[in-house]
C-alpha positions in Angstrom: -13.5 180.6 -173.4 -12.4 179.7 -170.0 -16.1 180.3 -168.5 -17.1 177.3 -170.8 -14.6 175.1 -169.7 -15.1 176.0 -166.0 -18.8 175.4 -166.3 -18.2 172.0 -167.5 -16.6 170.7 -164.3 -18.7 170.0 -161.6 -17.2 169.3 -158.3 -17.0 165.7 -157.4 -18.2 164.3 -154.0 -15.1 163.3 -151.9 -14.4 159.5 -151.5 -14.9 158.2 -148.0 -11.7 157.5 -146.2 -10.3 154.1 -145.3 -11.6 154.5 -141.6 -15.1 155.4 -142.8 -15.2 152.2 -145.0 -13.9 150.1 -142.2 -16.4 151.4 -139.8 -19.3 151.0 -142.2 -18.3 147.4 -143.3 -17.6 146.3 -139.7 -20.9 147.5 -138.7 -22.7 145.9 -141.5 -20.9 142.7 -141.2 -21.3 142.3 -137.4 -25.0 143.1 -137.7 -25.7 140.6 -140.4 -23.6 138.0 -138.5 -25.3 138.4 -135.2 -28.6 138.6 -136.8 -28.2 135.4 -138.9 -26.8 133.6 -135.7 -29.8 134.8 -133.5 -32.2 133.7 -136.1 -30.7 130.2 -136.8 -29.4 129.5 -133.2 -31.4 131.8 -130.8 -30.7 130.1 -127.5 -26.8 129.8 -128.0 -26.5 133.4 -129.2 -28.6 134.7 -126.3 -26.4 132.7 -123.7 -23.4 134.2 -125.4 -24.5 137.5 -124.5 -25.5 136.4 -121.1 -29.3 136.6 -121.6 -31.4 134.0 -120.1 -34.1 132.9 -122.6 -36.1 129.9 -122.1 -36.8 127.3 -125.0 -40.5 128.5 -124.8 -39.5 132.1 -125.8 -37.0 131.5 -128.6 -38.8 133.6 -130.7 -37.8 136.8 -128.9 -34.3 135.9 -129.8 -35.3 135.4 -133.6 -37.1 138.7 -133.5 -33.9 140.5 -132.4 -32.0 138.6 -135.1 -34.5 139.6 -137.7 -33.9 143.2 -136.8 -30.2 143.0 -136.8 -30.3 141.1 -140.2 -32.6 143.8 -141.6 -30.8 146.7 -140.6 -27.3 145.2 -141.5 -28.6 144.2 -145.0 -30.1 147.6 -145.4 -26.5 149.1 -144.5 -24.7 146.8 -146.6 -26.9 147.6 -149.7 -27.0 151.1 -149.3 -23.1 151.1 -148.8 -22.4 149.2 -151.8 -24.9 151.4 -154.0 -23.0 154.3 -152.6 -19.7 153.0 -153.4 -20.6 151.8 -156.8 -21.9 155.2 -157.8 -19.0 157.2 -156.4 -16.5 155.1 -158.4 -14.8 157.3 -161.3 -15.6 155.8 -164.7 -13.6 158.1 -166.9 -14.9 161.7 -167.5 -18.5 161.8 -168.3 -20.2 164.5 -170.5 -21.6 167.5 -168.4 -25.1 166.4 -168.6 -24.2 162.7 -167.5 -21.9 164.2 -165.0 -24.4 166.3 -163.2 -27.0 163.5 -163.3 -24.2 161.2 -161.8 -23.6 163.8 -159.1 -27.2 164.0 -158.2 -27.3 160.0 -158.0 -24.3 160.0 -155.6 -25.6 162.7 -153.4 -29.0 160.7 -153.2 -27.2 157.3 -152.5 -25.1 159.2 -149.9 -28.2 160.5 -148.2 -29.8 156.8 -148.2 -26.6 155.6 -146.5 -26.7 158.4 -143.9 -30.4 157.5 -143.1 -29.5 153.8 -142.5 -26.6 155.0 -140.4 -29.0 157.2 -138.2 -31.1 154.2 -137.6 -28.2 152.2 -136.7 -27.2 154.9 -134.3 -30.7 155.3 -133.0 -31.3 151.4 -132.5 -27.9 151.2 -130.5 -28.8 154.2 -128.3 -32.0 152.6 -127.5 -30.4 149.3 -126.8 -27.8 151.1 -124.5 -30.8 152.8 -122.8 -32.6 149.6 -122.2 -29.3 147.8 -120.8 -28.8 150.8 -118.4 -32.4 150.6 -117.1 -32.3 146.7 -116.7 -28.9 147.0 -115.1 -30.1 149.7 -112.5 -33.0 147.6 -111.8 -30.6 144.6 -111.3 -32.5 142.4 -113.9 -29.5 141.6 -116.1 -26.1 140.1 -115.1 -22.8 141.5 -115.6 -22.1 139.5 -118.7 -25.2 140.7 -120.5 -24.2 144.3 -119.3 -20.7 144.2 -120.6 -21.4 142.2 -123.7 -24.5 144.2 -124.8 -23.3 147.5 -123.6 -19.9 146.9 -125.2 -21.5 146.2 -128.6 -23.8 149.0 -128.3 -21.1 151.6 -127.6 -19.1 150.1 -130.6 -22.2 150.5 -132.8 -22.6 154.0 -131.5 -19.0 155.0 -132.0 -18.8 153.3 -135.6 -22.2 154.9 -136.9 -21.4 158.2 -135.4 -17.9 158.3 -136.6 -19.0 157.2 -140.2 -21.8 159.9 -140.1 -19.4 162.5 -139.3 -17.0 161.6 -142.1 -19.8 161.7 -144.6 
């Protein structure tokens, strides 16, 4: 009798901690905000980061904004999907619970993939900033603002990946 009841209980995926949720939410929100700002107001947002972009090349700032908006949207969507699937809605039947756990694992993997993409993008950005700073092609403001944002992105994405 005990073996039947033991086989009915499938271990549930652990819930993310508060800090993991905060890191993912902050990473998604900042990317969405920066992306939307760079698309709508490319010149002021570039000057905020200390990047000299001429009016003729404003589309470069918009390309950057599109990248940030896309990755922020993907991160927000995959995180929302994962959180919806991992909430407990009572005790389902064994077959339903197995399918639910499989869905949770798939959505968790999708979230991890987007976090890996964020980590890769921010690492490439930091490398670009380092090369341009070494060449003397960017100012201190661009180096500190861009580098600080890149380091924060790497730390947030890596922390969230480690916790998941």
